PLY file of the C-alpha trace (Angstrom):
ply
format ascii 1.0
element vertex 365
property float x
property float y
property float z
element edge 364
property int vertex1
property int vertex2
end_header
-64.72 150.13 13.26
-66.16 146.62 13.17
-66.00 144.87 9.80
-69.77 144.79 9.43
-70.13 148.51 10.11
-67.19 149.39 7.91
-68.53 147.39 4.96
-72.02 148.83 5.32
-70.73 152.38 5.58
-68.46 152.01 2.58
-71.23 150.34 0.58
-73.63 153.18 1.25
-71.06 155.82 0.36
-69.98 154.20 -2.86
-73.42 153.24 -4.08
-75.10 156.57 -3.33
-72.29 158.82 -4.55
-73.64 161.73 -6.58
-73.38 161.32 -10.35
-75.36 163.32 -12.90
-78.30 161.22 -14.06
-77.28 161.69 -17.69
-73.63 160.78 -17.27
-72.20 157.53 -18.54
-69.90 156.18 -15.87
-67.70 153.32 -14.80
-68.72 152.55 -11.23
-66.17 150.57 -9.22
-68.14 150.86 -5.96
-68.81 147.11 -5.61
-65.13 146.43 -6.33
-64.00 148.92 -3.69
-66.25 147.20 -1.17
-64.60 143.89 -2.04
-61.12 145.29 -1.44
-62.29 146.62 1.95
-64.00 143.32 2.79
-60.84 141.24 2.43
-58.45 143.44 4.42
-59.42 142.08 7.88
-59.40 138.53 6.48
-55.76 139.03 5.50
-55.08 139.56 9.21
-56.77 136.28 10.09
-60.34 137.43 10.76
-63.27 135.28 9.66
-65.68 136.40 6.97
-68.93 136.46 8.88
-72.05 135.26 7.12
-73.85 138.55 7.84
-71.03 140.59 6.26
-70.90 138.29 3.24
-74.67 138.53 2.81
-74.53 142.35 2.88
-71.79 142.27 0.28
-73.78 139.99 -2.01
-76.83 142.27 -1.65
-75.01 145.17 -3.29
-77.14 145.82 -6.37
-74.56 144.99 -9.03
-73.39 141.86 -7.18
-76.97 140.68 -6.77
-77.81 141.29 -10.43
-74.76 139.30 -11.53
-75.53 136.45 -9.13
-79.12 136.22 -10.30
-78.05 136.26 -13.95
-75.59 133.44 -13.37
-78.06 131.41 -11.33
-75.78 131.00 -8.30
-77.60 129.25 -5.45
-77.17 129.43 -1.69
-74.78 126.46 -1.57
-72.53 127.92 -4.28
-72.38 131.28 -2.49
-71.63 129.63 0.85
-68.77 127.71 -0.77
-67.54 130.94 -2.35
-67.44 132.61 1.09
-65.42 129.70 2.41
-63.05 129.98 -0.57
-62.46 133.67 0.24
-61.41 132.67 3.76
-59.09 129.92 2.51
-57.42 132.27 0.05
-56.89 135.25 2.36
-56.53 133.92 5.91
-52.82 133.37 6.77
-53.70 130.35 8.90
-55.14 128.64 5.80
-51.92 128.90 3.76
-51.20 125.17 3.76
-54.75 124.30 2.69
-54.57 126.96 -0.03
-51.35 125.49 -1.44
-52.95 122.06 -1.47
-56.09 123.25 -3.25
-54.14 125.13 -5.90
-52.44 121.90 -6.94
-55.74 120.95 -8.58
-57.45 124.18 -9.71
-60.15 122.41 -11.69
-61.26 120.39 -8.68
-61.02 123.50 -6.45
-62.41 125.95 -8.99
-63.85 128.51 -6.55
-60.60 128.71 -4.62
-58.70 129.14 -7.89
-60.99 131.99 -9.04
-60.73 133.88 -5.75
-56.96 133.36 -5.66
-56.50 135.26 -8.93
-57.65 138.44 -7.21
-55.11 137.89 -4.42
-52.21 136.87 -6.63
-52.69 139.80 -9.00
-54.01 142.45 -6.63
-51.39 145.17 -7.41
-51.85 144.81 -11.18
-55.63 144.68 -10.86
-55.74 147.85 -8.76
-53.51 149.67 -11.26
-55.78 148.49 -14.07
-58.87 149.58 -12.10
-57.50 153.12 -11.90
-56.80 153.18 -15.64
-60.39 152.25 -16.52
-61.67 155.66 -15.44
-59.33 157.61 -17.69
-60.92 159.38 -20.70
-58.49 157.64 -23.05
-59.77 154.25 -21.97
-63.41 155.19 -22.41
-62.63 156.41 -25.92
-60.89 153.10 -26.69
-63.87 151.03 -25.59
-66.17 153.01 -27.89
-63.82 152.66 -30.83
-63.75 148.87 -30.43
-67.56 148.71 -30.34
-68.05 151.12 -33.26
-65.71 149.08 -35.46
-68.49 146.47 -35.67
-71.46 148.81 -36.08
-72.76 150.85 -39.03
-72.33 154.63 -38.79
-76.00 155.15 -37.86
-75.44 153.13 -34.67
-72.04 154.60 -33.76
-73.40 156.57 -30.84
-72.51 157.06 -27.18
-74.68 155.40 -24.60
-74.95 158.30 -22.15
-77.25 156.25 -19.93
-74.77 153.40 -19.57
-73.54 152.35 -16.15
-70.60 149.96 -16.09
-70.12 148.20 -12.77
-66.88 146.48 -11.82
-66.96 143.47 -9.50
-64.29 141.74 -7.43
-65.80 138.28 -7.67
-66.01 135.73 -10.49
-64.70 135.99 -14.07
-67.44 136.85 -16.57
-69.47 139.81 -17.84
-73.14 140.54 -18.56
-74.98 143.40 -20.26
-78.47 144.65 -21.00
-80.70 147.73 -20.87
-77.84 150.27 -20.48
-76.33 148.20 -17.66
-73.01 146.38 -17.92
-71.53 144.31 -15.12
-67.95 143.17 -15.55
-65.66 141.21 -13.29
-62.28 142.89 -13.00
-60.31 139.70 -13.67
-62.03 139.09 -17.00
-61.69 142.68 -18.23
-58.03 142.83 -17.18
-57.07 139.69 -19.08
-58.90 140.65 -22.27
-57.47 144.17 -22.22
-53.94 142.80 -22.00
-54.49 141.60 -25.56
-56.39 144.57 -27.00
-57.45 147.61 -25.04
-61.16 148.17 -24.41
-62.37 144.97 -26.01
-64.38 143.33 -23.22
-66.29 146.50 -22.36
-66.51 147.19 -26.10
-68.13 143.77 -26.57
-70.70 144.43 -23.84
-71.27 147.99 -25.07
-71.96 146.60 -28.54
-74.98 144.74 -27.18
-76.53 148.06 -26.15
-75.46 150.18 -29.10
-76.68 147.60 -31.63
-80.22 148.40 -30.44
-81.68 144.92 -30.98
-85.21 144.94 -32.31
-87.82 143.73 -29.84
-90.27 141.79 -31.97
-93.89 142.24 -31.01
-96.63 139.63 -30.66
-94.40 136.62 -31.27
-96.56 133.50 -31.32
-95.87 130.72 -28.86
-94.68 128.36 -31.60
-92.17 130.92 -32.88
-90.67 132.01 -29.54
-88.04 129.30 -29.45
-86.66 129.78 -32.95
-86.79 133.59 -32.64
-84.73 133.29 -29.46
-82.15 131.17 -31.30
-81.87 133.51 -34.30
-81.57 136.60 -32.10
-78.97 134.96 -29.88
-76.53 133.89 -32.59
-76.58 137.36 -34.15
-76.33 139.16 -30.81
-73.27 137.30 -29.56
-71.76 136.45 -32.92
-71.54 140.09 -34.06
-70.14 141.27 -30.70
-67.66 138.38 -30.64
-65.85 139.92 -33.60
-64.60 142.61 -31.20
-62.71 140.41 -28.76
-62.75 136.74 -29.72
-60.41 136.70 -32.76
-57.54 138.19 -30.79
-58.37 135.98 -27.79
-58.22 132.86 -29.95
-55.03 134.02 -31.65
-53.33 134.46 -28.26
-55.17 131.71 -26.42
-52.03 130.11 -25.00
-51.12 133.40 -23.27
-54.40 133.55 -21.33
-55.33 131.89 -18.03
-57.14 128.62 -18.59
-60.58 130.06 -17.82
-60.26 132.43 -20.77
-59.10 129.85 -23.29
-62.37 129.79 -25.18
-61.84 127.84 -28.38
-63.90 124.90 -27.15
-66.58 127.21 -25.75
-66.88 129.03 -29.07
-66.36 126.24 -31.59
-67.19 122.86 -30.09
-69.91 121.27 -32.25
-70.68 124.64 -33.86
-71.11 123.06 -37.31
-73.38 120.36 -35.86
-75.53 123.01 -34.16
-75.98 124.80 -37.49
-77.11 121.51 -39.04
-79.67 120.99 -36.29
-80.94 124.56 -36.72
-81.38 123.79 -40.40
-83.31 120.62 -39.55
-85.57 122.44 -37.10
-86.34 125.23 -39.57
-87.05 122.71 -42.33
-89.35 120.75 -40.00
-91.25 123.92 -39.14
-91.56 124.68 -42.85
-93.01 121.22 -43.56
-95.48 121.44 -40.68
-96.40 125.10 -41.09
-94.76 125.81 -37.74
-96.39 122.97 -35.83
-93.12 121.10 -35.22
-91.84 123.90 -33.01
-89.55 123.65 -30.01
-89.58 125.90 -26.92
-86.86 128.34 -25.94
-85.33 125.89 -23.46
-84.70 123.44 -26.30
-82.67 126.05 -28.18
-80.80 127.15 -25.05
-79.69 123.54 -24.68
-78.90 123.23 -28.38
-76.53 126.21 -28.28
-74.93 124.68 -25.17
-76.15 127.45 -22.86
-73.63 129.84 -24.42
-76.21 132.61 -25.00
-75.46 132.32 -28.71
-71.64 132.50 -28.70
-71.74 129.01 -30.17
-72.51 128.89 -33.06
-72.70 132.71 -33.33
-68.95 133.27 -33.47
-68.49 130.40 -35.92
-71.17 131.74 -38.28
-70.04 135.37 -38.10
-66.43 134.44 -38.70
-67.47 132.63 -41.88
-69.40 135.71 -43.01
-66.46 138.05 -42.37
-63.71 135.88 -43.84
-65.69 135.62 -47.07
-65.79 139.36 -47.63
-69.25 140.17 -46.26
-68.29 142.38 -43.32
-69.95 145.49 -44.76
-73.14 143.60 -45.43
-73.07 142.25 -41.88
-72.76 145.73 -40.39
-75.55 147.04 -42.60
-77.89 144.27 -41.39
-76.54 143.96 -37.84
-80.00 144.31 -36.29
-81.70 141.78 -38.55
-81.39 138.14 -37.39
-83.08 136.86 -40.56
-80.61 138.66 -42.85
-77.84 137.14 -40.74
-78.92 133.66 -41.84
-78.98 134.70 -45.52
-75.50 136.24 -45.20
-74.17 133.13 -43.51
-75.54 130.95 -46.31
-74.02 133.16 -48.98
-70.64 133.05 -47.25
-70.81 129.32 -46.44
-71.37 128.47 -50.10
-68.08 130.19 -50.94
-66.06 129.04 -47.96
-63.22 126.62 -48.69
-63.80 124.75 -45.40
-67.23 123.71 -46.73
-69.28 124.52 -43.61
-72.94 123.42 -43.47
-75.42 125.39 -45.57
-79.08 125.97 -44.71
-81.48 124.13 -47.01
-83.91 125.93 -49.26
-86.79 124.79 -47.05
-85.11 126.31 -44.00
-84.41 129.57 -45.82
-88.01 129.80 -46.98
-89.20 129.46 -43.39
-86.76 132.17 -42.26
-88.27 134.39 -44.97
-91.73 133.68 -43.57
-90.55 134.68 -40.12
-88.95 137.84 -41.49
-92.15 138.81 -43.29
-94.12 138.12 -40.13
-91.95 139.97 -37.62
-89.35 142.25 -39.18
-91.84 144.97 -40.27
-92.47 145.63 -36.55
-89.14 147.47 -36.55
-90.68 150.21 -38.66
-93.44 150.69 -36.09
-91.11 150.69 -33.07
0 1
1 2
2 3
3 4
4 5
5 6
6 7
7 8
8 9
9 10
10 11
11 12
12 13
13 14
14 15
15 16
16 17
17 18
18 19
19 20
20 21
21 22
22 23
23 24
24 25
25 26
26 27
27 28
28 29
29 30
30 31
31 32
32 33
33 34
34 35
35 36
36 37
37 38
38 39
39 40
40 41
41 42
42 43
43 44
44 45
45 46
46 47
47 48
48 49
49 50
50 51
51 52
52 53
53 54
54 55
55 56
56 57
57 58
58 59
59 60
60 61
61 62
62 63
63 64
64 65
65 66
66 67
67 68
68 69
69 70
70 71
71 72
72 73
73 74
74 75
75 76
76 77
77 78
78 79
79 80
80 81
81 82
82 83
83 84
84 85
85 86
86 87
87 88
88 89
89 90
90 91
91 92
92 93
93 94
94 95
95 96
96 97
97 98
98 99
99 100
100 101
101 102
102 103
103 104
104 105
105 106
106 107
107 108
108 109
109 110
110 111
111 112
112 113
113 114
114 115
115 116
116 117
117 118
118 119
119 120
120 121
121 122
122 123
123 124
124 125
125 126
126 127
127 128
128 129
129 130
130 131
131 132
132 133
133 134
134 135
135 136
136 137
137 138
138 139
139 140
140 141
141 142
142 143
143 144
144 145
145 146
146 147
147 148
148 149
149 150
150 151
151 152
152 153
153 154
154 155
155 156
156 157
157 158
158 159
159 160
160 161
161 162
162 163
163 164
164 165
165 166
166 167
167 168
168 169
169 170
170 171
171 172
172 173
173 174
174 175
175 176
176 177
177 178
178 179
179 180
180 181
181 182
182 183
183 184
184 185
185 186
186 187
187 188
188 189
189 190
190 191
191 192
192 193
193 194
194 195
195 196
196 197
197 198
198 199
199 200
200 201
201 202
202 203
203 204
204 205
205 206
206 207
207 208
208 209
209 210
210 211
211 212
212 213
213 214
214 215
215 216
216 217
217 218
218 219
219 220
220 221
221 222
222 223
223 224
224 225
225 226
226 227
227 228
228 229
229 230
230 231
231 232
232 233
233 234
234 235
235 236
236 237
237 238
238 239
239 240
240 241
241 242
242 243
243 244
244 245
245 246
246 247
247 248
248 249
249 250
250 251
251 252
252 253
253 254
254 255
255 256
256 257
257 258
258 259
259 260
260 261
261 262
262 263
263 264
264 265
265 266
266 267
267 268
268 269
269 270
270 271
271 272
272 273
273 274
274 275
275 276
276 277
277 278
278 279
279 280
280 281
281 282
282 283
283 284
284 285
285 286
286 287
287 288
288 289
289 290
290 291
291 292
292 293
293 294
294 295
295 296
296 297
297 298
298 299
299 300
300 301
301 302
302 303
303 304
304 305
305 306
306 307
307 308
308 309
309 310
310 311
311 312
312 313
313 314
314 315
315 316
316 317
317 318
318 319
319 320
320 321
321 322
322 323
323 324
324 325
325 326
326 327
327 328
328 329
329 330
330 331
331 332
332 333
333 334
334 335
335 336
336 337
337 338
338 339
339 340
340 341
341 342
342 343
343 344
344 345
345 346
346 347
347 348
348 349
349 350
350 351
351 352
352 353
353 354
354 355
355 356
356 357
357 358
358 359
359 360
360 361
361 362
362 363
363 364
């Protein structure tokens, strides 16, 4: 069967396989298509643009690509990297590129799937075992109060064979196999547990947020969302950072300028307090401030300070409340021996105004 027909047929089979609508599942359909896609390339075939486009159009692949903001040029370069990695006639070029993985980042990322294919396929099989699914829930529940320790029966977890990150939202989790494999080598179930936490935490969707408040609300929600979930996987990842591939050595990602970001958040909140909200900044400003980390920085930094100062129980109790998160951080920071920045009284008063304005909507939800 021609490559194009084989990929299309396998895609349709895997993505329309019958599952009960209520059943939580780990769906490795997109990953299986990837393994099928590369087999002819291993024999020297080219990866045709049409076949690559069909592969990228698989729903989970497309959702991940859109989330990451990958453009046409990036995806064309990724296709070329797949050829360089898998075609035997490109072996010399591959060796040359791997001498400088940072410069040839796409080639390096694709190569990990080739170099570790047997281990990755064994790991892929293990993910569907009941024991693994229990482990991923246990890791998520460890950082949730009992009232939120539920099973997300609507969850669909897709596994991809490209890239090295993970995203989650609205009962949907999309994980790259390479990222899950490396995190699970340290502690079983932690990457999926992290993403599952985002769903099980049931973040409150605040209603009727004014334009001037949208930016700061985004920032407060983001640091709580990622900071609380980071307690599942980041401490062990940082502890064993030297054992991980370079792309998963995240200390700089999590901690670089985290204290400075907290200081700027304090300044912005104090400025809004002085101006009755007039000195507001849009969401894009705060995305840039937190270094486009979705809240990991300074979320991990702030949550770690809360936990190491004995406030874990209080954190879990208030895990849905981004305003309470700021109060808990301040309480912990005042006690912390490292003397991290503390929010000013003016900033705290403005957070209290925001809480009074928006938190009661939870009761009506």
